[in-house]
C-alpha positions in Angstrom: 36.4 -3.7 57.2 33.5 -2.1 59.6 30.0 -3.8 59.0 29.1 0.2 58.0 31.6 -0.1 55.3 30.8 -3.4 54.6 26.9 -2.6 54.0 27.7 0.6 52.2 30.1 -1.4 50.1 27.3 -4.0 49.2 24.9 -1.1 48.6 26.8 0.3 46.2 27.4 -2.6 43.8 23.4 -3.5 44.4 23.5 -0.1 42.6 25.4 -0.1 40.3 23.9 -3.9 39.5 20.6 -2.1 39.2 21.9 0.1 36.9 23.0 -2.1 34.3 20.1 -4.3 34.5 17.9 -0.5 33.7 20.5 0.1 30.8 20.3 -3.6 29.4 16.7 -3.1 29.7 16.5 0.1 28.2 18.7 -1.1 25.2 16.6 -4.0 24.9 13.5 -2.4 24.5 15.0 0.3 22.3 15.7 -2.7 20.0 12.3 -4.1 20.3 11.1 -1.1 19.2 13.3 -0.4 16.0 12.2 -4.0 15.5 8.8 -3.0 15.9 9.2 0.4 13.3 10.9 -1.6 10.8 8.7 -4.4 10.6 5.3 -1.8 10.0 7.9 0.2 7.5 8.4 -3.6 5.3 4.7 -4.1 6.0 3.3 -1.2 4.7 5.6 -0.3 1.7 4.5 -4.4 0.6 1.2 -2.7 1.0 2.0 -0.3 -1.3 3.4 -2.4 -4.0 0.5 -5.1 -3.7 -2.1 -2.2 -4.2 -0.4 -1.0 -7.2 0.3 -3.4 -8.6 -3.4 -4.7 -8.7 -4.3 -1.4 -10.2 -1.9 -1.6 -13.0 -2.6 -3.6 -16.4 0.5 -3.2 -18.3 3.7 -1.3 -18.5 7.1 -0.9 -20.1 10.2 -0.8 -18.5 13.9 -1.2 -19.1 16.1 -3.1 -17.0 19.4 -4.3 -16.3 20.6 -8.0 -14.5 23.5 -9.0 -13.2 23.2 -12.8 -11.8 25.7 -15.0 -10.4 25.8 -18.8 -9.8 29.4 -20.6 -8.7 32.0 -19.4 -10.5 29.4 -17.9 -13.7 28.7 -14.2 -14.5 25.9 -13.2 -16.9 25.3 -9.5 -17.3 22.5 -8.5 -19.3 19.7 -5.3 -20.5 16.5 -5.9 -21.5 13.2 -4.1 -22.9 10.3 -5.6 -21.4 6.7 -4.9 -22.0 4.1 -6.6 -20.0 0.0 -6.9 -20.3 -2.0 -8.6 -17.5 -2.7 -11.2 -17.5 0.5 -12.9 -19.0 1.4 -11.1 -22.5 5.1 -10.3 -22.0 7.6 -9.8 -24.3 11.5 -9.5 -23.6 14.0 -8.5 -25.8 18.1 -8.6 -25.2 19.2 -5.8 -25.8 23.0 -6.1 -24.4 25.4 -8.8 -22.8 25.1 -12.1 -23.3 22.7 -13.2 -25.8 22.4 -10.2 -27.6 19.9 -9.7 -30.0 17.7 -12.4 -28.5 13.5 -12.3 -27.9 11.0 -13.9 -26.6 7.1 -13.5 -26.4 4.7 -15.1 -23.4 1.3 -15.7 -23.1 1.0 -18.0 -20.6 1.3 -21.4 -19.7 4.4 -23.3 -20.1 5.9 -22.6 -24.0 6.9 -19.0 -25.5 8.1 -18.2 -28.6 11.4 -16.5 -29.3 14.6 -16.4 -31.0 18.1 -16.1 -30.6 20.5 -13.2 -31.5 22.6 -12.9 -34.5 22.3 -14.4 -38.2 20.4 -16.8 -37.2 18.0 -14.4 -35.4 15.3 -14.9 -38.1 14.8 -19.2 -36.8 12.0 -18.8 -34.5 10.9 -21.9 -31.8 8.9 -23.1 -29.1 10.2 -23.8 -26.4 9.6 -24.9 -22.6 9.7 -21.8 -20.7 12.6 -23.3 -18.5 15.1 -24.3 -21.3 18.1 -23.4 -20.7 17.8 -21.4 -23.9 15.2 -19.4 -22.5 15.7 -18.8 -19.3 18.7 -16.8 -17.4 21.4 -18.7 -15.9 20.0 -18.9 -12.6 16.9 -20.5 -14.4 14.4 -17.2 -14.2 11.9 -17.3 -16.4 10.2 -15.7 -18.6 7.2 -16.5 -16.7 9.3 -14.9 -13.8 10.1 -11.6 -14.9 7.0 -9.7 -14.4 6.5 -7.3 -10.8 3.4 -9.7 -10.2 5.5 -12.7 -10.3 8.2 -10.9 -7.7 5.7 -9.7 -5.9 3.8 -13.1 -5.2 7.3 -14.8 -4.6 8.3 -12.7 -1.7 5.0 -12.9 -0.4 5.6 -17.1 -0.2 8.7 -16.5 1.1 6.9 -16.5 5.0 10.6 -14.9 6.9 10.8 -11.5 8.4 9.9 -8.2 6.7 11.3 -5.0 7.2 11.2 -1.8 5.5 14.4 0.9 5.6 14.5 4.0 3.6 16.7 3.8 0.8 18.1 6.3 -1.7 16.0 5.2 -4.5 12.9 4.7 -2.2 12.3 2.1 -0.1 14.1 -1.4 0.8 11.8 -4.1 1.7 14.2 -7.0 2.7 13.2 -10.5 3.1 14.6 -13.1 5.2 14.0 -16.7 3.7 14.1 -19.4 6.1 14.4 -22.3 3.8 17.2 -21.4 1.3 17.1 -25.2 0.1 12.9 -24.1 -1.4 14.7 -20.2 -2.5 17.9 -22.0 -5.1 20.2 -21.1 -1.8 19.6 -17.6 -1.6 19.4 -16.8 2.0 18.1 -12.8 1.5 16.1 -11.2 -0.7 15.5 -7.2 -1.2 13.0 -4.9 -3.3 13.6 -1.3 -3.5 10.3 0.6 -4.3 10.5 3.5 -6.0 7.8 6.6 -5.1 5.0 4.7 -8.1 5.4 1.9 -5.6 7.0 -0.7 -8.0 10.3 -2.0 -7.9 13.2 0.0 -9.2 16.1 -2.7 -7.8 15.3 -6.4 -7.1 18.4 -8.4 -5.5 18.9 -11.7 -3.9 21.7 -13.0 -2.0 23.5 -17.0 -0.8 25.1 -15.3 2.3 27.2 -12.6 1.4 27.2 -13.3 -2.3 25.0 -10.8 -4.1 23.6 -13.5 -6.9 21.2 -11.1 -8.5 20.6 -7.8 -8.7 17.9 -6.1 -11.1 17.7 -2.5 -11.8 14.3 -1.2 -13.7 14.4 2.2 -15.2 12.1 4.0 -17.9 8.9 2.6 -16.1 5.7 3.9 -18.3 2.3 2.3 -15.9 -0.3 1.6 -18.5 0.9 2.1 -22.2 -1.6 1.3 -24.4 -0.5 -1.6 -25.8 -1.5 -3.3 -29.3 -1.7 -6.9 -29.7 1.4 -6.5 -32.1 3.5 -5.3 -29.6 3.7 -8.8 -28.4 4.8 -10.1 -32.1 8.3 -11.9 -32.7 
């Protein structure tokens, strides 16, 4: 190879390398821009959730909950009524524990009854009592939108937002799964009203909690009797 040919070959190689580097830099820049957009969308959606929650004083809804704990699976449907700061009533309308109900007014104690022929027996229970929680230990105090909002804000992981069929999906990473019942990722899907239509949790690739909210009514007029058993 002549010196001229060698110079041309070296120059072509350098140009090719420069082109590859430029392409990689462009890809990295595009990825950074997409991440920044996703983070901004997540922050905006979370701010909308916060603003909506701060303005409402009460709500009611129906919800379906699917939970997995090891080999155990629990499926339930509920009617749910809430009034700030803590008044809560949950009725199990379908699935495991159908006919059960509970009311809570804050603190560590609720009043409830199981379904079936013993439904007339009303008990005062600690909110963490296994008879008063889901299989994953979810309590009546953790069921309202405000509790979910406080929880996801406490995770201190990345927050990403994206369009979803149900509205806007906000994905939260969990830096310390040991502090979140081994959950590694959470998702809240906001409907157009700024409140969740769906709430999900994963352990790795396994969906361990899937809650869907329907028939949401914001600020219904609720008498105190709405929170009686």
